[in-house]
C-alpha positions in Angstrom: -27.4 68.4 20.7 -29.5 67.9 23.7 -30.6 71.5 23.6 -30.6 71.9 27.4 -31.5 75.3 28.9 -28.6 76.1 31.2 -30.7 78.9 32.8 -32.9 76.1 34.2 -31.2 74.7 37.4 -32.5 71.2 36.7 -31.2 71.1 33.1 -28.0 72.8 34.2 -27.5 69.9 36.6 -28.1 67.4 33.8 -25.5 69.2 31.6 -23.0 69.2 34.5 -23.5 65.5 35.1 -22.9 64.7 31.4 -19.7 66.8 31.3 -18.5 65.3 34.6 -19.1 61.7 33.2 -17.0 62.6 30.1 -13.3 61.9 30.7 -11.4 64.3 28.4 -8.0 62.7 29.1 -9.3 59.2 28.3 -11.0 60.4 25.1 -7.8 61.9 23.9 -5.8 58.8 24.9 -8.2 56.6 22.9 -7.9 59.0 19.9 -4.0 58.9 20.1 -4.0 55.1 20.3 -6.2 55.0 17.2 -3.9 57.3 15.3 -0.9 55.2 16.3 -2.4 51.8 15.8 -4.0 52.6 12.4 -1.1 54.7 11.2 -3.4 57.7 10.7 -2.1 61.1 9.6 -1.5 63.5 12.5 -3.8 66.0 10.9 -6.8 63.6 10.7 -8.2 64.6 14.1 -8.6 68.2 12.7 -11.0 67.1 10.0 -14.2 68.9 10.6 -16.4 65.9 9.6 -14.7 63.7 12.2 -15.1 66.4 14.8 -18.8 66.6 14.0 -19.1 62.9 14.6 -17.4 63.2 17.9 -19.6 66.1 19.0 -22.7 64.3 17.8 -21.8 61.2 19.9 -21.0 63.4 22.9 -21.4 67.2 23.0 -18.9 67.2 25.9 -16.1 66.9 23.3 -16.8 70.4 22.3 -17.8 71.9 25.7 -14.6 70.6 27.3 -12.4 71.5 24.3 -11.3 67.9 23.9 -10.4 68.2 20.2 -6.7 67.9 19.5 -4.5 69.4 16.7 -1.7 67.8 14.8 0.8 69.7 16.9 -0.7 68.1 20.0 -0.6 64.7 18.5 3.1 65.1 17.6 4.0 66.4 21.1 2.1 63.6 22.9 3.5 60.9 20.6 7.0 62.1 21.4 6.2 62.1 25.1 4.7 58.6 24.8 7.8 57.4 22.9 10.1 58.7 25.6 8.0 57.0 28.3 7.9 53.7 26.5 11.6 53.8 25.6 12.5 54.1 29.2 10.6 50.9 29.8 12.3 49.2 26.9 15.8 50.2 28.2 15.0 48.7 31.5 13.6 45.5 29.9 16.7 45.1 27.7 19.0 45.6 30.6 17.3 42.7 32.5 17.6 40.2 29.6 19.8 37.4 30.8 21.7 36.8 27.5 23.1 38.6 24.5 21.1 41.0 22.3 21.7 40.5 18.6 21.5 43.3 16.1 20.3 43.3 12.5 20.8 46.3 10.2 19.4 47.0 6.7 19.4 50.1 4.6 17.1 51.3 1.9 15.9 54.4 0.2 12.3 55.5 0.6 10.2 56.7 -2.4 10.6 60.3 -1.3 14.4 59.8 -1.3 15.2 59.4 2.4 18.2 57.1 3.0 17.1 55.0 6.1 18.7 52.2 8.1 16.5 49.9 10.1 18.1 48.7 13.4 16.4 45.7 15.0 17.4 43.6 18.0 16.7 40.0 18.8 16.9 38.4 22.2 15.5 35.8 24.7 14.0 37.1 27.9 14.3 35.6 31.4 11.3 33.4 30.7 12.8 31.9 27.5 10.6 33.8 25.1 12.0 35.0 21.8 11.5 38.7 21.1 12.5 41.3 18.5 12.3 45.1 18.8 12.9 47.9 16.4 15.5 50.1 18.0 15.6 52.9 15.5 15.2 54.1 11.9 18.0 56.6 11.5 18.4 58.7 8.3 21.9 58.9 6.8 22.2 62.4 5.4 26.0 62.2 4.7 28.1 59.8 2.5 27.1 56.2 3.0 30.5 55.1 4.2 30.9 52.3 6.7 32.2 54.6 9.4 29.2 56.9 9.1 26.8 53.9 9.2 28.7 52.5 12.3 28.5 55.9 14.0 24.7 56.0 13.8 24.3 52.3 14.9 26.5 52.9 17.9 24.5 55.9 18.9 21.4 53.8 18.9 23.0 51.0 20.8 24.2 53.5 23.4 20.8 55.2 23.7 19.4 51.8 24.9 22.4 51.2 27.1 23.2 47.7 25.7 26.8 48.2 24.5 28.0 45.4 26.9 25.2 43.0 25.8 25.5 43.1 22.0 26.1 39.6 20.5 26.0 39.0 16.8 25.6 41.5 14.0 23.7 40.8 10.8 24.3 43.1 7.8 24.2 42.7 4.0 27.3 42.1 1.9 28.0 45.5 0.5 31.5 46.9 0.9 30.5 49.7 3.2 28.8 47.2 5.5 32.0 45.3 5.9 33.6 48.5 7.1 30.6 49.2 9.4 30.9 45.7 10.9 34.6 46.2 11.6 34.0 49.7 13.2 31.1 48.5 15.4 33.0 45.3 16.5 36.1 47.4 17.3 34.1 49.9 19.4 32.3 47.0 21.2 35.5 45.1 21.8 35.0 41.9 19.8 36.1 40.5 16.4 33.8 41.2 13.5 34.7 37.9 11.7 33.5 35.8 14.7 30.3 37.7 15.3 29.4 38.9 11.8 26.4 37.0 10.2 25.9 37.5 6.5 22.4 38.3 5.4 21.2 35.2 3.6 18.4 37.1 1.8 21.0 39.4 0.3 23.2 36.4 -0.7 20.1 34.9 -2.5 19.5 38.2 -4.2 23.1 38.4 -5.5 22.9 34.8 -6.8 19.6 35.2 -8.6 20.6 38.5 -10.2 23.7 36.8 -11.5 21.5 34.0 -12.9 19.2 36.6 -14.5 21.6 39.2 -15.7 25.1 37.7 -15.6 28.1 38.1 -13.3 28.1 41.9 -13.8 24.6 42.4 -12.6 25.5 45.5 -10.7 27.0 47.1 -13.8 23.9 46.2 -15.7 21.6 47.9 -13.1 23.8 51.0 -13.1 23.6 51.1 -16.9 19.8 51.2 -17.0 19.2 53.3 -13.8 18.0 56.9 -14.0 15.7 58.9 -16.2 18.7 60.1 -18.3 18.7 56.8 -20.2 16.6 57.1 -23.4 13.8 54.5 -23.9 15.4 53.2 -27.1 18.8 52.7 -25.4 17.2 51.1 -22.3 15.2 48.8 -24.6 18.3 47.7 -26.3 20.2 47.1 -23.1 17.4 44.8 -21.9 17.0 43.1 -25.2 20.6 42.0 -25.2 19.9 40.2 -21.9 18.0 37.5 -23.8 14.4 36.2 -23.3 13.9 37.7 -19.8 15.0 41.1 -21.2 12.6 40.7 -24.2 9.7 39.8 -21.8 10.6 42.8 -19.6 10.4 45.2 -22.6 7.1 43.8 -23.8 5.5 43.9 -20.3 6.6 47.5 -19.7 5.5 48.6 -23.1 2.0 47.1 -22.6 1.8 48.5 -19.1 2.5 52.1 -20.2 -0.2 51.9 -22.8 -3.9 52.0 -21.8 -4.8 51.0 -25.4 -2.6 47.8 -25.3 -3.8 47.0 -21.8 -7.4 47.1 -22.8 -6.7 45.0 -26.0 -5.0 42.4 -23.9 -7.9 42.3 -21.5 -10.3 42.0 -24.5 -8.5 39.0 -25.9 -8.8 37.2 -22.5 -12.5 38.2 -22.0 -13.3 36.9 -25.5 -11.6 33.6 -24.7 -13.3 33.2 -21.3 -16.8 34.1 -22.8 -16.4 31.3 -25.4 -14.9 28.7 -23.0 -16.8 25.4 -22.7 -16.2 25.1 -19.0 -18.8 27.2 -17.0 -16.3 28.0 -14.2 -14.1 29.9 -16.7 -16.9 32.3 -17.3 -16.6 33.6 -13.8 -12.9 34.4 -14.2 -11.7 37.9 -15.0 -9.0 39.2 -17.3 -5.6 39.9 -15.6 -2.9 42.5 -16.5 0.8 42.0 -17.0 3.0 42.2 -13.9 6.0 44.5 -14.0 9.4 43.7 -12.5 11.6 46.2 -10.8 15.3 46.6 -10.4 15.5 46.1 -6.6 13.5 42.9 -6.1 14.3 39.7 -8.0 11.0 38.2 -6.8 9.2 40.8 -9.0 11.0 39.2 -12.0 9.7 35.8 -11.0 6.1 37.3 -10.7 6.5 38.9 -14.1 7.6 35.6 -15.6 4.7 33.7 -14.0 2.1 36.2 -15.3 3.9 36.2 -18.7 3.6 32.4 -19.0 0.0 32.6 -17.9 -0.8 35.2 -20.5 1.5 33.7 -23.2 -1.3 32.8 -25.7 -2.9 36.2 -25.4 0.5 38.1 -25.5 1.4 36.2 -28.7 -2.0 36.9 -30.2 -1.8 40.6 -29.3 1.7 40.9 -30.8 0.7 39.1 -33.9 -2.2 41.4 -34.5 0.0 44.5 -33.8 2.7 43.3 -36.2 0.0 42.8 -39.0 -1.5 46.2 -38.3 2.0 47.8 -38.4 2.9 46.0 -41.6 -0.3 47.3 -43.3 0.6 50.8 -42.2 4.1 50.4 -43.6 2.7 49.3 -47.0 0.3 52.2 -47.0 3.2 54.6 -46.2 1.6 55.7 -43.0 4.7 54.9 -41.1 8.3 53.9 -42.0 9.9 50.6 -41.0 12.3 52.4 -38.7 9.3 54.0 -36.9 7.9 50.6 -35.9 7.5 50.2 -32.1 10.6 48.7 -30.7 8.8 45.6 -29.3 7.4 44.8 -32.7 10.8 44.6 -34.5 11.9 41.1 -35.4 14.9 41.0 -33.0 12.6 41.9 -30.1 9.9 39.2 -30.8 9.7 36.3 -28.3 10.3 33.0 -30.1 9.3 29.5 -29.0 12.9 29.0 -27.8 12.7 32.2 -25.8 9.5 31.0 -24.1 11.2 27.7 -23.3 14.1 29.5 -21.6 11.6 31.6 -19.7 9.8 28.4 -18.5 13.1 26.9 -17.4 14.0 30.0 -15.6 10.7 30.0 -13.7 11.4 26.4 -12.6 14.9 27.4 -11.4 13.7 30.4 -9.5 11.0 28.4 -7.6 13.8 26.8 -5.5 15.2 30.2 -4.6 11.6 31.4 -3.8 11.1 28.5 -1.4 14.5 29.2 0.3 13.4 32.8 0.8 10.0 31.9 2.1 11.7 29.7 4.8 13.3 32.9 6.1 10.0 34.9 6.3 8.3 35.6 9.5 9.7 36.0 13.0 7.7 33.5 15.1 6.0 36.4 16.8 2.3 36.1 17.7 0.3 39.1 16.4 -3.0 39.9 14.7 -3.0 38.8 11.1 -5.6 39.3 8.4 -9.1 38.6 9.5 -8.1 39.3 13.1 -6.5 35.9 13.7 -3.6 35.7 16.2 -0.9 33.7 14.5 2.8 33.2 14.5 4.8 31.9 11.6 8.4 31.7 10.4 11.7 31.7 12.2 13.3 34.1 14.6 
C-alpha cells in the first residue's frame, strides 16, 4: 500500500519499523476474541474481502503472514478453552459452599440431542455466580442412566464431586432415574436434594389447560410429517376454539395470498381511520404457535384477538367467494378449504373462550417471568450493563 522501495536503505528501514511495530500475536488474539465474542463462523477470517480490509489498514498483516485459517481458529479455541477450564476448576475448588447443578435437555434444529449442564454457587466474597459446565450430546438411548453417566463425567472433569449440592431437573421419567443415579454416585439422597423445575411444572399445567389431561398423547398424535394435513386439521379442530384458531393461523401463514389480503384489510382500515396516529401504524401478520412452547400459544391468541375483526372479515369474504365458485360448479363442496367449512368457523362463543383463556394464561406468564434472568450483570441491548431476575 505504501509502495516503499525495499532496495532503498531508507525506505527499507521504514518498512522494517512498520513491521516491527505490528504485533502479529496481538492481532491474531484480537481476531480470535472477535470471533468468540460475536459468535462468528470460524471460516469468516478466510474471506478475501475481510483480508483485503486488514491488509489495507496495515500491510504488515500480509507481510508477516498474520492471516489465520478456520483450522487455526479451531485449534486455538480449543487451547484457549483448556487454559480457561483449568482456571475454572481452581476457582470452583476454592468456593466455600456447595455447588448446585441444573440440567436441561433439548433437540437442536439439526437434530442433535443436547443437555445443558449449569452450576450455581456463591464465591468467598458472597457473590452469586453461574457457569455453563458443558453441553454434551446424547447419541444413545435417552435413558436416565445414560444421562446420569454424562453428567457425572462433566462433574468429575471439574473435580467438584464432593461439592455438589442440589440438583434441578425436569419432571420426565428418565430424569427421575438420572437424579437417583447421580445422587447414589455422589452419596446423598435424591429426594432431599432434588429440585423440580418450576418452569417445566408450569408447562405441564398450561398444556393440560389447553389440550386436556392427555396433552402428551395429543402432541404425539400430531407430531411428524407422516400426519396428513386433513387429519392434523381435524385433530386440532376437536380441541375446541384454540384448535380452530391454530388451524386458521397456520392456514393463513402458509399462504402468501391470504397473508397479503389480511394485510390489505388492515391497511385499508388504518388509512380510513379518523385518528391521525393510526395512519402511522403498520399491518401485522398472524403469530404461529408451536408444540414445544406454550407461550407461543399465548402469543398466537393475543395476536388473534388483536386481528379478530380483520380475520372475521377475511374469512367472510373467502366463504362468499367459495360459495359463488360452488354455485358455478368451479369447485365441489367437499373441495372447500378446511378452514372455511362450517364446523371450523370461529363463532362469537369461540372468541369468548379464547378471550377467557388469554386472561387465564396471563397469570402463568407472570409466574414464568418471575423466574427469568439470573441476577448477573452483563451487557444488554444498547450496551447497558444491567442485572435482572433471580439466581
